C-alpha positions, 0 to 999 in steps of 0.5 A, a space after each residue: 472525523 476520523 473514519 475507521 473504527 477505533 482499536 486501542 493503540 499498543 506500543 509496537 507489534 511483535 512479528 511472530 517467529 518463523 519457527 521452521 525457518 532460519 529466517 528467525 534469526 533476526 527478531 524484534 525487540 523484546 518490548 514489542 507486544 502482540 494484539 490483545 486476545 480481545 482483538 484477536 477474536 475478530 479473526 474467528 468470525 470474518 465476513 466472507 466477500 462474495 467474488 462480484 465483478 468490480 466493473 462499472 459504467 461510471 466515468 472517472 469524474 462520477 467515480 471520484 465524486 461518489 468516492 469523495 461522498 462515502 464519508 457521509 456513509 460511515 455510520 453504516 460501519 458498525 463495531 460488528 463489521 470487520 475492518 479490511 485492508 484494501 490491497 491495490 495492484 497497479 500492474 502493466 499486465 500479468 502478475 508473475 508473483 501471484 503464487 506468492 501473494 495466493 499463499 499470503 491471502 490463504 485462510 484470511 477471507 473477510 479481512 482483505 479486499 483486492 483491487 487490480 488495475 491492468 492494461 485495458 487491452 490486457 485479456 488474460 484472466 486468472 483461474 476462478 479459484 484465484 484471490 485475483 479472480 474478478 478483481 479488475 477495476 475499469 482501467 485506462 492506458 497508463 504511460 510511465 512518467 506521465 500523470 496517468 500513472 497517478 490517475 491509476 493510483 487515484 482510480 484504485 483508491 476511488 473504487 476501493 472506497 466503494 466498500 465501507 469496510 475497507 479502512 486501510 489502503 495499500 498501493 502495490 505493483 506486480 513486482 512487490 512482495 509481502 515481507 510478513 504474514 497476513 496477520 502481522 501486517 494486518 495487525 501492524 496497520 490496524 493498531 496504528 492511527 497514521 498513514 505510511 508515506 514519505 514526503 521529503 523536502 529535497 533541494 536536488 534537481 530531481 525534487 525541487 528541481 522539478 517544481 514549476 513556478 507556474 504552480 505558484 501561488 496554489 503550490 509554493 516551492 517551499 511546500 513542494 515534497 517528494 516521496 515514493 509512489 507506493 503508499 499506505 493510507 487510512 481511509 480518512 486520508 484516502 477520501 481526502 486524496 480522491 476529493 481533491 480538486 484544487 491541488 491535483 489539477 495544478 500537479 497534473 498540468 504543470 508536473 510532466 516529465 521529467 517531473 513525475 506526478 506520482 512521486 509529487 502530488 500526494 506527498 505535497 498534498 499531504 504535507 500542505 493539508 494533513 501532515 498530522 495524519 501521516 507517519 512521513 515514512 513509507 512501508 515498502 522497501 526499495 533499493 535506490 542505491 544504484 541511482 537512475 530512474 528505476 530502483 534495483 531489480 532483484 533476481 533469483 540469485 539475490 534471494 537469501 535468508 540474509 537479504 530477507 532479514 535485512 529488509 525485514 529488520 534491518 532498519 530503525 524507525 518510530 512506530 506508534 511512538 516507540 523505536 522499532 526495527 520493523 519498518 517495512 511490510 513490503 518490498 520491490 522490485 523483484 523479477 519473475 524469475 525470483 518467485 521459486 527462491 522466494 516461495 522457498 524462503 517465505 512460504 512457512 511465514 505466508 501459510 500462517 506460521 507467524 499467526 
């Protein structure tokens, strides 16, 4: 059964304007609609989340088993419970763009949860008044290019599933930024019945070329898919991903460098088992135009109104059955030095003007 509360879908969502900024220069099609007034009332009485520690002593096997069993507890989720978006940050260490995210979350307590996976030896703590304070989960060493990167994503999902009010789950890095205000992103996700992740059948060396014949017959090369690590999923699909014990061990064992499990497991798994639950598109913008193993990183000189407009409205996609130019809600990768111009241009939007 579908697990998150039913919200009547609308055709598309109008990104609210930034009246105090020339970032308004590009707008969405006039056919887009916003949340109905009855749905907007949810923002008047949120349930405030207490900042309790997320640390625990469960082994990862115990954690995944408990997270998988959360499907049986969905009867505790009632119409009076406000559905939340779980923002899951996979970071190597510090969060240099935290001030931007602080503005994004400000004033929306009760509508989001934050989960932070950092290097287990990273000891720096956030101030007590920060939204990131006390949001660390038990972590393990993550090595780029190794299955441990996918393990960390599953670990974040499993911990976030412990909260039954979490109904949408977004994986982000320390170099990600939001492209819209909280209200617009929340509405966009809650009005869709689909998860947002891409799953591509690429015949090239860096896709099908990574397939190991020893995965057969569990995973056939014709089912092998590639997609972005940075996904967004609804609760039903999140439980399926965490509870899988058939496909992931195969990918984990045979997909090692130069094969990257985080780019193949979820796209392949969803394609094979739950294609009807995915839009087959990512909502995190990234620039791979320069080639290589890493996408382009943007610095302060790259941050302009035109560039932000391009990320926000420069693409075309299908959203709840209609054509939209609002396709990406987040973007990466941004260098810490880009924080100042990002704050300058995005602050009006992140402070709630778009709501």
